[in-house]
N, C-alpha and C positions, 0 to 999 in steps of 0.2 A: 780282241785281236789288234785293235788300233794301238792300245797301250804297249803291248809286247813288241810290236813292230818298231815303235819309236824308241823304246828302251834298248832293244837289241841293236839298233843303229848307233846309239850313243855308246853302248858297250864295245862294239867292234872297233870304234875309233880309239877307245882307251886301251883295248888289248894291243892294238897296233903301237900305241905310245909306250906301253909297257915293254915291248920288244926292243925298244931303242937301246943302243949300246950304253948310254949314260946310266942306265939303271943296274947294269952288271948283275943280271940274274944268273943263278947257278945253272950249269949246263942242262941238268935234268929238268929243272923248272922251266927253262926257256923252251925246251922241246915240248913240254906239256902245254905251255901257253900257245905255242904255234899250232899244236894239234887241236887245242880247244878253239882257237880262232878259226881254223879251217872248218871245224864242225859247226860252229855258230854261223859262219857265212852260208853254209848249206841250209841251215834251219831258217835263217833270215830270208833267203830267197823263197823258200816255201811259204813262209809267213806272209810275205809280200803278195804272193799269189792268192793265199787264203783270204787276205784282207779285202780283195776285190769282190768277194762273194758276199751278198747281203746276209746279215746276221741270221735272219729267219730261215736261211737255206743251209746253214751249217748244222751238222749233227752234234749231239751232246758230247761225244768223245773228243771231237776236235776242239770244242770250247774248253773242256777240262784240260786238254793238252796245252792249249794256249795259256790258260791260267797258271799251270805249273811252270811253263817257260817264263812267264812274267815274274813270278817269285824268284826263280833261279837267276834271271838276268839282273834283278835288283840286288840280290845277294852278291853276285859276282862283281857288280859295279861298286858295292860297298867295300869289298875286299881290295879291289884295285885302287879305289880312291884313297882308302886309308894308307896304302903303301905309297902312292904318289905324293900325298900330302906330307908323309913322314920324310921321305928322302928329299923332297923339295926344300924343306925348311931347315934341316939340321945336319951337320957334319961332325961326328964325334971326334974325328982326328983334329979338327980345328978348335973344338971347344968342348972338352970332356965335362966341364962343369955344367954346361947347358944340357948335355946329354943326360947327366945324372938327374937334373931337375925334370927332364922329360920323362925319364923312367918312372918317377914318382907320379907323374900326371897321367900317363897312358897305361892302361891295363892290358892292352892287347899287343902292343909293339914295344920291344925293349931296346934293341940296338939295331944298327943297319943290318948286321949279319943275321941276327935273330929275326929281323923283319923279313928278310929274304927267305929265311927258312920257313917262317910262318906262312908267307904267301904261297910257298911251295906246297905245304900241307893243304892249305885251303883250295888251291887250284886242283890238287889231286882229288879231293872230295867232290868238288864241283864237276870235275871231268867225269867222275863215275856217275854222278846224277845225270849229267848231260847224255851219257851213253845210254842210260836207262830210257830216257825220253826219246832218244834217237831210234829205239826199237819200234817206235810208232811211225817210222819213216814211210812204211807202206801206205799208211793212212794219209799223211799230209802230202805224199807224192802223188796220190791219186786224186786229190782235189782239183777240180777243173775250174778254170776262170770262166764262170758263167755270166759275167757282167758284160762281155763284149757284144753278144747278140741278144742280150736280155733287155729289149726295148719295152718299157712299161709306160703307159699313159695314165697318170693318176687323176686327170681332170675330166673323165668321161661324163660324170654326172652333171657337170656345169653346162655341157652342150645342150642338155635336154630339160633345163629348168624352164618352168612356165614364167613368162614375163610378169604376170600378176603376183607371183611369189617373191619377186625381187624387191629389195628395200634399199634406198639410198644410191641407186645406180644412175638416176636421171641426170644429175649434174655432171658426173664423169662422162656419161654417154654423150651428152650435148657438147661438152668441151672437146672431146675426141672427134666427134662428127664435124665440129667447126674447124678443127685443124685439117681434117681431110677434105673439107669443102670450103676453101677460103672465099670471102665475099667477092662477088663479081664474076664468079666462075660460071658464066652462062654457057659459053662455048668451050668445051673441054679439049678441042682438037689441038690446041697448042700448049697444053699443060704438061709439064714433065712428070715423070713417075715420082710419087711421094710415098715415103715409108715412115710409119710411126711405130715406135716400140714401146709397149706397156711393160713397165718393170715394177717389181715389188715382191715381198716375201711370199712363201707358200700360204695358201688359204685366204689371201686378201681379195680374190675375185677377179684376177686378170683374165682368165678364160671366159668367165661370165660376162665381163665388160666387153671383151672382144666379140663375143657372140651377139650381144645386144646391139652393138654398132653394125655388125655384119648383117643382122636381120633388118635393121632400119635403112641400110644403104644398098642392099643387094639388088633391089629392083632397078637401080640406075645403071647396072652393068649386065651385059649379056654373058660375059665370061666371069665365073666366080668359083672360088674354092675355099674350103676351111679344112686345113690339114694339120694333124698333130705331129710333133717330132719326138719329144721325150728324151730321157737319158739314154746314152749309148745307142744312138739311132742307126738304122740301116738307111743311109741317104738315098740309095737307089729306090728303096721302098717308099720313101717320102716323095720323091720325084714322080714315081708311078701313081701315088695317091693324088697328087696335084693334077696329073694328066687325066686320070679317070674322072675326077670331078669336073674338070673343064670340058671334057668330051664324054658325057655319060653313055653315049652309044658304043664306045669302045669296050672291049672285054680285057681282062687281065692276060688272056692268051695272046692278044695282039702285041703286047709290050713286054711280056714276062722275060724274054731273052735279051732285052736291050741292056747295055751297060750304062754307066753314069753319063759318059760323053754323048752317047746316042740319045739318051733321055733328055739331056739339056738341049741338044740341037733340035729335037722334035718339039720341045716346049717353046723354044725361041721362034721356030717357024710358025707354030700355032698362034703365038701371041703378037706377031709382028704387025698385024693390022687390026688388032682388037683392043678395046678398052676393058681392062680386067680389074677385079677386086679379089685379092687373095689374103687369107689369114694363115700365118705360119705360127702355130701355137706351141708353147713350151719348149723353147730352144735352150740348150744347156751349154753349148760351147760354140766358139767362133768358127771352128773348122767346118762344122756341118753347115753353118750359115753361109760361109764363103762359097761353098759348092752350090747350095741352093740358089744363091743370089745370081749366079751366072745364067740361070734360066729365066730370071725376071727382067725381060727386055724393056728398056726405056724407049718407048715409041712415040712419046709426046702426044699421047691421046688421053691424058688425064687419068692414067691407071693408078690404083691405090693398093698398098700392102700394109697390113698390121702384123707385127710380131709380138709375142709375149715371152718374157723371160724373168727369172729370179735374179739374174746376174747383171750388175751394172756394166761390167766391161763388155758383155755381149750386147746390151742395149745401145751403148754408145757407138758400136760398130755397125749396127743394123739401120739406124735412122734417127729421126727426131724423137727424143726421149720424153715419154709421158710417165711420170712417177705417180703410181696409184697410192693414195693415202688411205689410212684406216678410216672407218666410219666415225663421225662425231658422236658424242654421247647420246644425243636425242634420237639419232637413227639407229644406233646400237640398241637402245632401249626398245624402239619400235620393232626391230627384227626379233629381239629376244621374246617380247610378249606375243608377237605374231606366231612364233613357233609354239610357245606355251599354250596359246589359246586356239590352236588348230586353224590359224589363218584369220582370226577375227581382229587381230592387231591391237587388242586392249588387254590390260593386265587382268587376268582371271580372278584376282583377289581384290579385296576392298582397297588395299593400298600396297605399293611396292615395299617389300621387306628390305631390311638392311643387308641381309645375306645375298639377295639378288643383286644389290648394288656392288657387293664384293665380287660376285661372279662376273659382272659386266666389266669391272675394273681389271680383273684377271684376263679377260678376253681382249682388252685393249683395242677394240674397234675392228678386230679381224672377223669377218663374217663366218668363216668356217668354224672358228672357235665358238662363236655365239650360237650357231645352229647346233653344234655338237653338245654344248652345255645345256641349252634349252631342251633339246630332245631327250637328254638324260633326265632332266628334272621333271619333264612333263608328266611322267607316270609315278612320280614320287611324292608322298605327302610333304607339304610345306614345312612341317615341324622337323622333318629329317634333313632339310637342306643344309643346316649348319654342320651336321656331322659329315655330310657329303663334301662340303667345302673343305673341311679340315683334312679329309682323306683323299680327295680326288687328285689324280695325276693323269698323265697321258700314256700310261702303260697299257698292258693287255687287259682287256675287260670284256664284258658281254654287251657293250654298247657299240653298235656299228658305226655311229657317227664319230665317236671318240677314236675308234680304231682307224677309221678313214683319215682322220686328222693326223693321228700319229704316223700313219704310213706316208702321208704327203710330206710331213716334216722330216721323216727318215730319208726320203729321197734326197733332200738337200744335204743331210749329213753324209749319206753314202757317197755323194758326189765329191766330197772334200778330198783333196790330196792327203796322203798319210801324215805328212808333217803338220797339217793344220788340225787334225783330229784331237791330239792331246791338248793343243792350245784352246780349243773350244771346250773340251771336257773340263779343263782347269777352271773355267768360269763358274763351275758349280760351287766353288768356294764362297761365292758372293751371295748374300740373301736377295730376296725379291726386291726389285726397283732400286737396287744399289747403283749409285753413280760411280763408274769405274774409270779412273784416270788412265789415259792411254800410256803415258811414259812409265808410270809405276807398274802397270800390267806387263809391259814389254820386258822390263828389268826382271820381273818375277819369272817370266818365260825363259829368259836367258839363264837365270839361276837354276831353274828346274831342269835345264838341259834340253828343252824343246826346240831351241833355235840352233840350227846346225851351221857350222862354219862354212864360208865360201871364200875363195881366194880374193883378196883385195877389197873385201867389204866388211864393215864392222858388224858385230853381232846385233847391236841395237837397230841398225838400218835394215838388217835382214828380218828382225822381229817386227819392225814397222811395216815391212812388206806383207808379212803374215797377217798383221792386224788389218791392213787395208783390204787384203783379199777376203777376210771374213766379213768386212763391211760390204764390199762389193757383191758378195754372195748372199746378202740380206740376213746373215746369221747374227750380226750385231747391229744394234740401233745406234747410229752415230749421234753424238752431241756436238753441235757446231758452235763456234764463237760467232756472234752477230757481226763483229767488226770485219772479219776477213774470211768467214766461212771455213776456217781451219777446224779440223776435227781434233779435239784434245781430250775427249772422253767418250764413253759409250754406256749403253745399258743393254741388258739381255731381255728380250721379250719373254713374258712369263711362260708361254707355251714352249719356247726353245729351252728355257731353263728347266722346265719339267722333264723334257726329253734328255738333256745332258745329265741331269741328276740321276735319272733312271739308268742311263748307260754307265755313269760313274759308279753307281752301286753295283751293277752287274759285273764290272771289271775291277772292282776294288780299287778304283782310281783315287777317289776322295771319300773320306769318312766324315760325315757331318754330324755334329752335336747340335740339335735344333733347340728351339725355345721350349720344347716340352721335355728336354733332358733325354731325348732318345737319339741313339746312334743310327745312322743310315745303313751301316754294315758293321761287321765284327771289328771292335776296337783293337783286339790283340793282333790283328793282321794289318792294321792301318799303316799306310805309307804316307798319306797326306791327311791332315786333320783340319777341319774348318769349324771353329767354335762360333755358332750363330746365336748364342744366348748370352744375356747380360745378368742373368739371375745368379747372384753369388750363393744362394742356398743350394744350387746344384753343383757346388764345387767338388763334392765327393766323386762326381762322375769322372773327373779328370785326375784329381789328386791321388786317388787310390787305384788307378789303372796303370798297367804296365804296357808300354808301347815301345818295345825295344827296336823296332824297325822303322820308326817314324822318320820320314825324310823332310817333311814340311809341316809347319804349324802356323795356321792363320788364326790368330786370337785377337783380331782387331776389336776394340771396344768392350772386351770382356773384363771381368773383375779379376785382379791378380790373384786373389785367394783361390780361384779355380785352377790355377796352373801349378803343376808339379815343378820341382826343382829342375833347372836346366841340365843338371848332371844326369838326369834320367834319359836324356836324348843323346844316343851315341853316334847316330849317323845323320844328324839334322843338317839339311842344306838351306832351308828357308825358315826364318823366324820373323813373323810380322806381328808386332805388338802395338801397332798404331792405336792411339786413344785408349790404351789399356789403363783401367782405373787403378789408382793407388800403386802404380809401379814405382818402386824406389831403387836407389843405387844397390842396396843389399841383394836385390833379386837377380842381379847380374853377376853374382859371385863366381859362378862356374862357367861364365860365358866363354872364356879362353879354352875350355875343354871341347867346345863344339868345333873341332878342327876341320870339319868338312863344310862349315857354313859358307854359303855364297851370298845370302841376302839377309840383311838385318835392318828392320825398321822400328825405331823407337819414337816416331813422330808424335808430337802432341802428348807427351807424357811428362812426369815429374823428374825424370832423370837429369841430374846435374853434373854427373861425372862418370866417365867410362872407366872400366877396370884397366889397370896397366897392362894386363896380358891380352888386350885387344889385338896386339901385334902378332899373337900366335895364330890368328885366323888367316893363314897364308893364302887361302883361296877365296877370301871375301871379295865379292864383285860390287855389291851395292851396300852403302851405309847411309841411311836416311835419318838425320837427327834434327829435322826442322821442328821449330816450335817446342824444343826442349829447354831446359834451364842450364844447358852446358855452356861454359864460358871458356873452355880450353880443351884441346885434344891431347891425349898423352903422346909423349915422344915416340912411343912404340907404334903409333899409327903410321909412321913413316915406313914401317916394314910391310905394309899391305900393298905389295908390288903388283898384284892382280886387280886392285880396285879400279872399277870402271865408272862408278857413279858415287859422288860424295855430295850430300846436301846437308848443310848445317847453318844455323843462325835463326833468330826468332824475332818476331814482332807480336808480342802477346798483349791482349786486352786485359788490363789489370787496374782495378780501382778507378774505373771510368776514364782511363787513358791508355794509350799504347806504350808499352814498355819494350824498348829495344834491348835484346840480349845478343851481344856480339861475342865472337870467340877471338882470342888472341891470335893475330896473324901467324899462321904456322910457317916457321922458317925452313921446314923440311918439305914443303909442297912439291919441290922439284923432283923428289924421289918417286912420286906416284905417276910414273910415266905412262901407265896404261889408262889413265883417266880419259873418259869420253865426255863426261858431264860433271861440271863443278859449279855448285851453287852455294855461296857462302856470304855471310855478313861478318866483317872483321874490323878490328881496331888495333891500335898499338903501333909497333914499329914495323914499317912496311918494306924496308929496303931489300931484305933477303927474300921476302915473299914475292915481290914484283919481278925479281931476277929469276927466281925458280919457276915462275909462271911460264916463261918462254920455253921451258923444257917439256911442257905438256903438249906435245905436238899432235896427239891423237884427239884433242878436245873438239867436240862438235858443239857443245853448249857451254858457255861461260856466262854465269850470272853473278857478278861480283859487286858487292856494295861495300865501299870503303868508308868507314866512319872515322873521319879525321883526315887531315891534309897530308899531301906528299910534298917533300922538298923538291927543288928543281932537278936534282940528279935522279931522284926516284921517278919523277914524272917522265923524264926521257927514257929511263929503263923500262917503265911500265908500258909506254907506247911501243918500244922496241920488242918487248915480249909479246904483246898482242900481234904485232906484225909477223911473228913466227908461227902463228896458229893458222896454218894453211887449210885445215879441214873444218874451220869454224862455220856453223850454220846459224846459230843463235848467239848474239853478242849483246849482253846487257851490262853496261858500265854505269853504276850509280855512285853518288858521293863525290863527284868531280866538280862540285859547285865552287870550290876555291880557285879554279883555273880562270885566269883572265881571258878575254876574247883573243888577245894577241898570243897567249900561250897555247890556247886550243888550236888556233889557226896554224901556228908554227910547228908544234909538236906532231899534229896529225896530218900535216901537208903531204908527207911522203907515204902515207898509208896506202897499201895496195890490197884492197879487200879480196878474199877468195870469191870466185864467181858463184859458189854455192851458198853464200850468205843470204838468208831469207828473213831475218829478224834482227833489227839493229835499234838499240836504245842507248843514248848517251846523255848524261846530265850536264855536261859542260856546254857553255854558250859560245857559238861561233859567230864571227862578224858577218860572214857570208856562207852560202852553201859550199861545203868542201868540193873541190873539183872532182874527186873520185866518186862522188855520188852521181852516177849517170847510168844510162841504160846499157852501155857497152861493158862497164865494169861490174854492175850489179843487176844482171838480167833476171835474177830469181828473187829479188827483194820484194817481200809482200807486206812487211810491217816495219814502220819507221817512227821513231820518237826522237825529236831533235829540237834544240833551241837555237834560233837565229836572230841576230839583231837587225840585219838588213836582208830584204828579199826582193830582188830585182827581176826584170823580165827574163834574162838568160837563166836565172835560177828556176823560174816557173817552168821554162821549157825543159830543163834537165830533170827536175823532179817530176813534172807532169808526164814525162816520156818513159818513166819506169814501167815496163810492160805488165808486171804482176803486182804492183803496189795496190793493196786492198785496205790497209789500215794506216792512217797517218795521225799519230797522236801527239798532243801538246806541242804544236808548232807555235812557239812564242816568237812573234815578229813585231818589231817596232816600226812598221811602215804599212802603207796601203797596198793591197794585193788585188790584182785583176786576173781572173782565171779564164783563159781563152777557150774557144771552141776546140774540142778534141782532147783537151788536157785531162789527165787522170782518168783514163777510160774504164778502169776496173776498181777504182776507189769506192769502198762501201762505208767507211767511217773516217771522219775527219774532226780533229780538235784544233781549233785555231784561235789565236788571241790577237787579232788585228782586224781593222776594217777590211771588208772583202767586196768583191764585185764579180758575180758569176754571170758570164756571158752565155747566151744560149749554146748548148752543145757541150758545155764543160761538165765534168763529173757526172756523166749520165747514169752511172750505177750507184751513186751515193745514196745511202739509205738513212744514215744517222750523222748529224753534225752537232758538235759542241762548240760554243763560242763564248768568250768572256771579254768584257770591256768596261771601261770607267766612263760613266755619263759625263763627268766633269771634263774629261779629256776631249771628248767629241764636241761638246757644246762650245768650247773656247776655240776650236779649230774652224775657221771660216770656210775652208775648202771642203771639209767632210761634213755631211749631214746624215740623217737617218735613212736616206733613200737606198743606201747600199743593202739594207736588210730586205728590201722588197725584191732583190734579185734572187732570193731563195726560190722564187717561183720557177726559175730556170733549171731547177734540179728535179727532173721528172720522176726519179725513184724515191724521193725523200719520204721517210716514214716517221722519224723521231727528230726533235729539236731540243737540245739542252742549252739554255741560255742563262749565263751568270752575269748579272749586271751589278757592278760596284757603284753604289749611289753615294758614297761618303763625300761630303762637301758639296753635293749638288743641290740645286733648288728643286722644290717639289714640282714646279711646272716643267722643268727639264726632264725629271724622272717620268712624269706622266707622258711626255712626248715619246720618250724612249720605249716605254712599255706599250704605248699605243701602236708604235711602228712595228714592234715584234708581233703583237697580236694580229695586226692587220695583215702582215706577211703570211702568217699561218692561215688566216681566214681566206686569203686570196689563192692559196695553193690548192690545186685540184685534188690532191691526196688528203687534204686536211690532216697533216701530220700531228702526232701527239707532242705536246709542248710541256716541258719541265722548266718553269721560269723561277729563278732564284735571284731575289733582289736584296742584296746585303746593304745595310746602312740606309734603308729607305727612309727619307725624312718625313714621310707621311705616316710612319708607324711609330708609336710611342716608344721612347728610349732607343730609337734606331735599331730595333731588333730585326733579325733576319726573318723573312717570310718566304715560304716555299708554296707556290701555287701549282697544283696539279689539275690538269683537265684534259679531256680528249674531245676533240671536235668531230 
């Protein structure tokens, strides 16, 4: 149901586009399209209502009807897309020769006139099919939206667990109790209301933890209540539940007729002079919480409230956030064997088996998963465990714990908005434990049509919002950069992956060719194919199969011998061949015929040349050529006017050294005016390129590495072009080393950066901090890499006042720096190459520092000694120190003093941070070899 709702929405937009006057449809065809559009709008409205009903409450005929509609919608979209692509790119009146070539290439569309005739016939056939399906109108019109009043509480069992059966809860319980009862709270009469929200994915034990804390603290409160909320709650019922628990003597009849406002007033009156402790469990949306919160009076009597939720955005609005983490391995193992041994807590076998370790790895520290798996295995012979591991999923079965876990996870899925469901199902293309890069994933979603346009907002930014929403809902596990806490990748929890693979199979959303050479569903009906095997012996599984309706092929890391010719794919939108083994230029021979292609990745392959007909891919949005052997792009690339993301250029590790492979600077870059992301390493003649760069006004990301110098005129033009990029958010400009300090200061003096700029890296050296780097002009800057020759007190104030700066890398400064109290409040990572002095209160969030200096330079300067290193103790959050000491030309005694100062500073720091000390040219080491010393104190 989720798939067809999404596809239907995309189709309706394209039918509307088809009706535009510019396509000049024949009168009868236009009427058919209008009639079809009207019919589809009615069906879409019904589908939207049906999608609100949990899947297990839908009868089989509705599911069959939805599957039929899915196939119909895909076929309709293929017909419309073929027509739109055709008329978008070619005009026979203007170029009859080009049309003749096109006729030879395309089997289904011949001339504009014939194309219109053909789409007319296709529309008539589809309309007839749609009418047949519309006969089911009685059925889909009778479907009720049962979700509105269907409040379900999946955490009931957690409320009645025996404390002695719990494992690994003590630390979390004690930490949460500490937050609720701060030190020195003897008299609670003047303490404000404190609210703590426990957040985490389903099955992690939020309700269990809340109940444990509730049981341990409830004796301190005369008024107390533990009330569930659940999905689609009746808020009046929740308020009545709180009231009845606070006043057990009351009956439901006393309050049954009260409305929400009356209930809130009654609760506030009851609580005005009482110290209370209330747990509001399983909140799913902020709207319900906002109403409930009105009843929770802050009477300065030390009252306490705990909420639990799976959603980060709900947690942040309810109170102090406590993020519940999965169990560590030792406690996971303890819980696993406790269930296996009926509470004894020891492994019932002589020694743990390898397969039990695999099961634990699959559970990833989630207690519900561990309990479910262990309960399943408890009555099974150990010799059968391997077979179970290979076949186990979280679908329907005869194990109650597995079904309970599946039901809890399905609550999270059913709560997703319709536009997020296909995005989540799409993640089934990735194998277990895959690291999924955020930007790449979003561009895939855009190409698949999952991201719907909104006025004034780019598709990538909308897709990024989708991604963040899935993270906030705990459906994706975010992977953060240590330096700035930015999320640039994700993983999918094994249990979530099992659920979405099950749903993908049910809805024929993704067909997976696994490592055993088995398809997850019928390959003849495949719309999306994910190849998750690298075994070239299984190539016949693909080569000899017909997949005429395949829209997306994800063949990352597979062997090229497994793949059929590209000519077999007539309606392909996505082709991901990243890391594809032995992929050569000849394999791209028919690429230009994939005229519906939106996404093409050849990253990290042997491709050295693109076919000249690459320009025929008029609707291509993403072209990823990183780490290929390509040294130039065909002139026809300039015809890709819908291209939004272009990544090209390589730094390959070859024969024990890095080999830079640049492309010739494209003099046509200014034609690609739809580009939002441009990442390239280029060489050659730059004058036309830097001028064309200024025409790319939609750019959000520019990562440009110029190999070779710019002449004076090109430098000025280059800066002028960058100044025109008003939407830029990430700006990396490398290869500017040939610029003198005077040139850098002069050319960039007038730059007015967009306020949305959040990541800035420039390789040119400035004499001073540019005046435009300040909090008023760069309020969102979180990452900065810059080389300065002088750094004075006003510069420290300006740089240290940037409100969101988290990562300051490679700050090369030829002067002494003192960092005052309050400077750099959010900085987490700093790389600095100058003597420093950290005053108490500076860089309070700094966790990692990298510094580099020359021993000889410091020893001959009478003013500076090694005492500055001791000020590391004033960085309260410090966890890692990377020190690079250049010892060339220094005496052994001086090197010893420097090393001793660094080690002493680490030893004196209360956090005992991890030290990575690299001393190059150490005179105490034979032949002045470099030595790296790793240790953790």
